[in-house]
C-alpha positions in Angstrom: -74.7 7.9 -108.2 -73.1 5.8 -110.8 -70.8 8.7 -111.8 -69.1 8.7 -108.5 -68.8 4.9 -108.4 -67.3 4.9 -111.8 -64.8 7.7 -111.3 -63.8 6.4 -107.8 -63.1 2.9 -109.3 -60.6 4.5 -111.6 -59.1 6.9 -109.2 -57.7 4.4 -106.7 -54.1 5.4 -107.8 -52.7 8.7 -106.5 -51.3 11.6 -108.6 -54.1 11.2 -111.2 -52.1 8.4 -112.8 -55.1 7.3 -114.9 -55.5 10.8 -116.4 -51.8 10.9 -117.3 -52.0 7.5 -118.8 -55.0 8.0 -121.1 -53.9 11.5 -122.2 -50.7 10.0 -123.5 -52.5 7.4 -125.6 -52.6 7.8 -129.4 -56.1 6.3 -129.5 -59.2 8.2 -128.5 -60.7 7.1 -125.2 -64.1 8.0 -123.8 -65.5 7.0 -120.4 -69.3 6.9 -120.2 -71.8 6.2 -117.5 -75.0 4.2 -117.9 -76.9 7.2 -119.3 -74.3 7.7 -122.1 -72.9 10.8 -120.4 -69.2 11.3 -121.0 -67.3 11.5 -117.8 -63.8 11.5 -119.3 -62.4 12.1 -122.8 -58.6 12.1 -123.5 -56.6 14.5 -125.6 -56.7 12.1 -128.6 -60.5 12.2 -128.6 -60.5 15.9 -129.4 -58.0 15.3 -132.2 -60.2 12.5 -133.7 -63.6 14.1 -133.3 -62.9 17.8 -133.4 -64.9 18.3 -130.2 -63.0 20.0 -127.4 -63.0 18.3 -124.0 -65.2 21.1 -122.7 -67.9 20.1 -125.1 -67.6 16.4 -124.3 -67.1 16.0 -120.5 -70.3 16.1 -118.6 -72.5 16.0 -121.7 -74.3 13.2 -123.6 -72.4 11.5 -126.3 -72.7 13.6 -129.5 -75.5 12.3 -131.8 -75.1 11.6 -135.4 -71.3 10.9 -135.0 -70.9 7.2 -135.6 -71.7 5.4 -138.8 -71.3 1.7 -139.6 -68.8 0.6 -142.3 -70.2 -0.7 -145.6 -73.8 0.5 -145.0 -75.8 3.4 -146.4 -77.9 5.9 -144.5 -77.5 4.4 -141.1 -76.5 5.9 -137.8 -75.1 3.8 -135.0 -75.9 6.5 -132.5 -79.7 6.2 -133.0 -79.9 2.6 -134.2 -77.9 -0.4 -133.0 -75.7 1.6 -130.6 -72.7 -0.5 -129.6 -72.4 1.2 -126.2 -76.0 0.4 -125.3 -75.3 -3.2 -126.5 -72.4 -3.5 -124.0 -74.4 -1.9 -121.2 -77.2 -4.5 -121.8 -75.2 -7.6 -122.4 -71.8 -7.0 -120.7 -70.0 -8.1 -123.9 -67.1 -6.3 -125.4 -67.9 -4.9 -128.8 -65.5 -4.7 -131.7 -66.7 -2.6 -134.6 -65.3 -1.3 -137.9 -67.0 2.1 -138.4 -66.7 5.8 -139.3 -66.6 8.8 -136.9 -68.1 11.9 -138.3 -65.7 14.8 -137.4 -67.2 18.0 -136.0 -66.3 19.6 -139.4 -68.3 16.9 -141.2 -65.8 14.6 -142.9 -65.7 10.9 -142.1 -62.7 9.1 -140.5 -62.5 5.3 -140.6 -61.9 3.7 -137.2 -61.8 0.4 -135.3 -64.0 0.9 -132.2 -63.9 -1.2 -129.0 -66.4 -0.9 -126.2 -65.5 -2.4 -122.9 -67.8 -2.7 -119.9 -66.8 -1.4 -116.4 -68.1 -3.5 -113.6 -68.3 -3.2 -109.8 -67.2 -6.2 -107.7 -70.8 -7.5 -107.7 -70.6 -7.5 -111.5 -73.0 -4.6 -111.9 -72.2 -2.7 -115.1 -71.7 0.9 -114.1 -70.3 2.3 -117.4 -68.2 1.7 -120.4 -64.9 2.6 -122.0 -64.8 3.3 -125.7 -61.5 3.2 -127.6 -61.2 4.5 -131.2 -58.2 3.5 -133.3 -58.0 5.6 -136.5 -57.4 3.5 -139.6 -57.1 6.3 -142.2 -53.8 6.6 -144.0 -51.0 8.5 -142.3 -49.5 9.8 -145.6 -51.5 11.0 -148.5 -49.0 12.6 -150.8 -45.4 11.4 -151.7 -44.2 15.0 -151.0 -45.1 17.1 -148.0 -47.4 20.1 -148.4 -44.4 22.3 -147.9 -42.5 20.7 -150.7 -45.6 21.0 -153.0 -46.0 24.6 -152.1 -42.4 25.4 -152.8 -42.8 23.7 -156.3 -46.1 25.5 -156.8 -48.0 22.2 -156.9 -50.2 22.8 -153.8 -53.9 23.8 -153.8 -54.0 26.4 -151.0 -57.6 25.6 -149.9 -57.5 21.9 -149.6 -53.8 21.4 -149.1 -53.9 18.7 -151.8 -51.9 18.6 -155.0 -53.2 20.9 -157.7 -54.0 20.3 -161.4 -50.4 20.5 -162.5 -49.4 17.9 -159.8 -52.2 15.6 -160.9 -51.1 15.8 -164.6 -47.5 15.1 -163.6 -48.5 12.1 -161.5 -50.7 10.5 -164.1 -48.0 10.9 -166.7 -45.5 9.2 -164.3 -47.9 6.3 -163.7 -48.4 5.9 -167.5 -44.7 5.6 -167.9 -44.7 2.9 -165.2 -47.6 1.1 -166.9 -45.7 1.0 -170.2 -42.5 -0.2 -168.6 -43.8 -2.6 -166.0 -47.5 -3.1 -166.8 -48.5 -1.7 -163.4 -52.3 -1.2 -163.5 -54.0 2.0 -162.1 -57.3 3.7 -162.3 -58.5 7.3 -162.0 -61.6 8.9 -160.6 -62.8 12.3 -161.8 -65.1 13.7 -159.1 -67.5 16.6 -159.7 -69.2 18.0 -156.6 -72.9 18.3 -157.2 -75.0 21.4 -156.6 -72.1 23.7 -155.7 -73.4 26.8 -157.6 -76.7 26.5 -155.7 -75.0 26.1 -152.4 -72.8 29.2 -153.0 -75.8 31.2 -154.1 -77.7 30.2 -151.0 -75.0 30.3 -148.3 -72.0 32.1 -149.8 -68.5 31.2 -151.0 -67.1 30.7 -147.4 -69.6 27.8 -146.9 -68.7 26.5 -150.4 -65.0 26.5 -149.5 -65.8 24.7 -146.3 -67.8 22.0 -148.2 -64.9 21.5 -150.6 -62.4 21.1 -147.8 -64.7 18.6 -146.0 -65.2 16.5 -149.1 -61.5 16.5 -149.8 -60.7 15.4 -146.3 -63.2 12.5 -146.5 -61.6 11.3 -149.7 -58.1 11.6 -148.3 -59.1 9.7 -145.2 -60.5 6.8 -147.1 -57.9 5.8 -149.7 -54.7 3.9 -149.2 -51.7 6.0 -148.1 -49.8 5.5 -151.3 -52.7 6.7 -153.5 -53.4 10.3 -154.5 -56.3 12.7 -154.3 -55.8 16.2 -155.8 -57.9 19.2 -156.7 -58.4 19.6 -160.5 -60.5 22.8 -160.5 -63.0 24.8 -158.3 -65.4 21.9 -157.7 -63.6 19.0 -159.3 -61.2 16.5 -157.6 -59.2 13.6 -159.0 -58.3 10.3 -157.2 -55.6 8.0 -158.5 -55.8 4.4 -157.4 -53.1 1.7 -157.8 -53.3 -2.0 -158.6 -57.0 -2.0 -159.3 -59.2 -3.9 -161.8 -62.7 -2.9 -163.0 -64.5 -4.5 -160.1 -62.2 -2.9 -157.5 -62.4 0.5 -159.3 -66.2 0.4 -159.1 -66.3 -0.7 -155.5 -63.9 2.1 -154.4 -65.7 4.8 -156.4 -69.0 3.9 -154.9 -67.6 3.6 -151.4 -66.2 7.1 -151.7 -69.5 8.4 -153.2 -71.5 7.0 -150.2 -69.1 8.4 -147.7 -69.4 11.9 -149.1 -73.2 11.5 -149.2 -73.1 10.9 -145.4 -70.7 13.7 -144.6 -71.8 17.2 -143.8 -70.8 20.6 -142.5 -72.6 22.8 -139.9 -73.8 26.2 -140.9 -75.4 28.0 -137.9 -78.2 25.6 -136.9 -78.2 23.6 -140.2 -76.4 20.5 -141.3 -75.5 20.9 -145.0 -74.4 18.1 -147.3 -74.1 17.4 -151.0 -73.2 14.5 -153.3 -70.6 13.8 -155.9 -70.8 12.5 -159.5 -67.9 10.3 -160.5 -66.3 9.3 -163.8 -64.0 6.2 -163.4 -61.7 4.6 -165.8 -58.7 2.2 -166.0 -55.6 3.5 -167.7 -54.5 1.9 -170.9 -50.9 1.6 -172.3 -52.1 3.7 -175.3 -53.4 6.5 -173.1 -52.0 9.9 -172.5 -52.9 12.2 -169.6 -55.1 14.1 -172.0 -57.1 11.1 -173.2 -57.6 9.8 -169.7 -58.9 13.2 -168.5 -61.1 13.7 -171.6 -62.6 10.2 -171.1 -63.2 10.9 -167.4 -64.9 14.3 -168.0 -67.4 12.7 -170.4 -68.1 9.9 -167.8 -68.6 12.4 -165.0 -70.9 14.5 -167.2 -72.8 11.3 -167.9 -73.2 10.8 -164.1 -74.5 14.3 -163.8 -77.0 14.0 -166.7 -78.4 10.7 -165.4 -79.3 12.0 -162.0 -76.1 12.9 -160.0 -74.7 11.0 -157.1 -73.6 8.0 -159.2 -70.6 6.5 -160.8 -70.1 6.0 -164.6 -67.3 3.7 -165.4 -65.2 2.8 -168.5 -62.6 0.0 -168.6 
């Protein structure tokens, strides 16, 4: 059995050294056999994927969990699987991709797949290493600080409307003084009333949290995402021009489209409509938000799941 060969190859050292080693790594590590069954998953793998080790070890690799970077509506688990490539060719794979967390949001990662070979060069399994590349900090203040100042949204743990207004105003002052460019995205979650009517407010809250986490994971650490109202979010981007603003807005739109939550036996997802604009030296927080609301409404009226931009 390849399972026993594989485990014995790694258990040559005593005192389970290999288990101690991989469980103290920051990166997620999976050990798979030739049939894509997980024989070992370290502690970091649970933190990254949301799946406890009991749901991973001894079971097939979770389906619908790995998505390629920069492409729409693809799934690396069912098409172009990097693990199967390594098993077939023996080549190490390096892939920039996204892992879909058990709660549905997407986490950017660098994935490496390494073949494990017997002395006769027969490939008996693979090791997968996932290094998370999402920002480590998403707000200048900690959630505790924001909560103390009444600037924290309790559901998403993001800054609230007042925090967003303060932050935009501060960036406008910097633009006037130092001509530092910035852009703002106004994000309206599509079809939320229908989802709440069909599945209830608890599912609606879960969807909002999932979308918030996907946005937070996929902006730079010094940029801001906050909750404006029940189904509206705001992202503040630094040092962007019109082209970059459009690229980032559409990237986030596509990532949300491919995120989902599980409700009983169903996977539920929705889309977002975005208004995007660059800030001008003559702007105020009010003029920026008013412009963005009109742009987001334009995205809604022209079919949803799109970006309307003003520079």
